[in-house]
C-alpha positions in Angstrom: -9.5 -35.0 2.8 -7.7 -32.1 4.5 -4.6 -30.7 2.6 -1.4 -29.9 4.3 0.2 -26.3 4.5 2.3 -25.4 1.5 5.9 -26.6 2.0 8.4 -24.2 1.2 12.0 -25.5 0.7 13.5 -22.4 -0.9 15.4 -21.5 2.2 17.7 -24.8 2.2 20.8 -25.6 -0.2 21.2 -29.1 -1.5 24.6 -30.2 -0.5 24.5 -33.7 -1.2 23.2 -36.5 -3.5 22.6 -39.8 -2.2 22.8 -43.0 -4.5 22.0 -46.5 -3.4 23.9 -49.4 -5.2 24.2 -53.1 -4.7 28.1 -52.6 -5.2 29.2 -49.0 -4.2 32.7 -49.7 -5.1 32.0 -51.1 -8.7 29.9 -47.8 -9.1 32.6 -45.7 -7.8 35.2 -47.0 -10.1 32.7 -46.2 -13.1 32.1 -42.7 -11.8 35.8 -42.1 -11.3 36.6 -43.3 -14.7 33.6 -42.0 -17.1 32.8 -39.0 -15.1 36.0 -37.9 -13.8 34.6 -37.7 -10.4 37.4 -37.6 -7.5 38.3 -40.9 -5.8 35.8 -42.2 -3.5 36.6 -42.4 0.2 35.1 -45.8 2.0 33.7 -45.7 5.8 34.1 -49.0 7.5 30.6 -50.6 7.6 28.4 -48.8 10.0 25.8 -50.5 12.1 23.2 -48.4 13.5 19.8 -48.1 14.7 16.9 -46.2 13.0 13.3 -45.7 13.3 11.9 -46.8 9.9 8.5 -46.0 9.3 7.5 -46.1 13.0 9.5 -49.0 14.1 13.0 -49.3 15.4 15.6 -51.5 13.5 19.1 -52.1 13.0 20.7 -51.3 9.8 24.3 -52.0 8.7 25.4 -50.1 5.5 28.7 -49.2 3.7 29.3 -45.8 2.6 31.6 -43.9 0.1 31.9 -40.1 -0.4 33.2 -38.0 -3.4 32.4 -34.5 -4.6 31.4 -33.0 -7.9 30.1 -29.8 -8.8 30.8 -28.4 -5.3 28.3 -31.1 -4.1 29.0 -34.3 -2.0 28.2 -37.5 -3.6 27.3 -40.2 -1.2 26.9 -44.0 -2.1 25.2 -46.5 0.2 25.3 -50.1 -0.1 23.0 -51.8 2.2 24.6 -55.1 4.0 21.6 -55.7 6.1 18.4 -54.4 7.7 14.9 -53.2 7.2 15.1 -49.5 5.8 14.5 -47.1 3.0 17.7 -48.4 1.3 16.1 -52.0 1.3 12.8 -50.7 0.0 14.3 -48.9 -2.9 16.5 -51.9 -3.8 13.5 -54.1 -3.4 11.7 -52.0 -6.0 14.4 -53.0 -8.2 15.9 -49.8 -8.3 19.6 -48.4 -8.1 20.8 -44.9 -8.5 19.7 -41.6 -7.2 17.7 -42.2 -4.0 17.7 -38.9 -2.0 18.9 -35.2 -2.1 20.2 -33.8 1.2 20.7 -30.5 3.0 22.4 -29.8 6.0 20.7 -27.6 8.5 21.9 -25.7 11.4 19.4 -26.8 14.1 18.2 -30.4 12.7 15.9 -30.8 15.6 14.1 -27.4 15.0 13.9 -28.4 11.0 12.0 -31.9 12.1 9.9 -30.0 14.3 8.7 -27.4 11.6 8.1 -30.2 9.3 6.1 -32.0 11.7 4.0 -28.8 12.4 3.3 -29.0 8.4 2.2 -32.7 8.9 5.3 -34.4 7.7 6.7 -37.3 9.8 10.2 -38.8 8.6 10.0 -42.3 6.8 13.5 -42.9 8.7 15.4 -41.0 11.2 18.3 -41.7 13.3 21.5 -40.7 14.6 24.7 -41.8 12.2 28.3 -42.0 13.4 27.1 -40.8 17.0 27.0 -37.4 16.3 25.0 -37.0 12.9 21.4 -36.8 13.0 19.3 -37.5 9.6 15.4 -37.5 8.7 14.2 -38.8 5.3 10.9 -37.4 4.1 8.4 -38.4 1.2 7.2 -35.3 -0.2 4.4 -35.4 -2.9 6.2 -32.8 -5.2 9.4 -35.0 -5.3 8.3 -38.3 -6.7 10.9 -41.1 -7.0 13.2 -39.5 -4.5 13.5 -38.9 -1.0 14.4 -35.3 0.8 16.8 -35.8 3.8 17.9 -33.0 6.2 20.8 -33.8 8.3 22.8 -31.8 10.9 25.1 -32.1 13.9 23.8 -32.9 17.1 24.5 -30.3 19.8 26.3 -32.0 22.6 25.7 -30.6 26.2 29.2 -29.6 28.1 29.5 -31.5 31.3 30.0 -29.1 34.3 33.1 -29.7 36.4 
């Protein structure tokens, strides 16, 4: 079996911890009460298309955000769809599901991982402007690695 080139993530900065729960509002109240985490802000339920393990699928999620220790905390609640969040919950798990780094050029980062032999287990465009890609790296057992970045919009010429 051919081994992949060495993966070096040392130039990236973790700026988000992503958690998946069955009920994010209940978890948020616990975190706000017991860990003194600032109040969570919630997005309206989001419906989007993702590429999940090579198949296009539609996913509906509810997301809440807070910050602690200068890191964004993201709570995700699956409403419906086949995706990595469902996979996680189907394993009987709740809690930390991914760590994330924001990169300046998301497409370049995805291409660099691809050249090293890594394909995202899930990727897509979120809220119409944020591209995300999740990876399973062998050195990160039990947690996924996400890279995210804003999609550059081309300006229309008048």
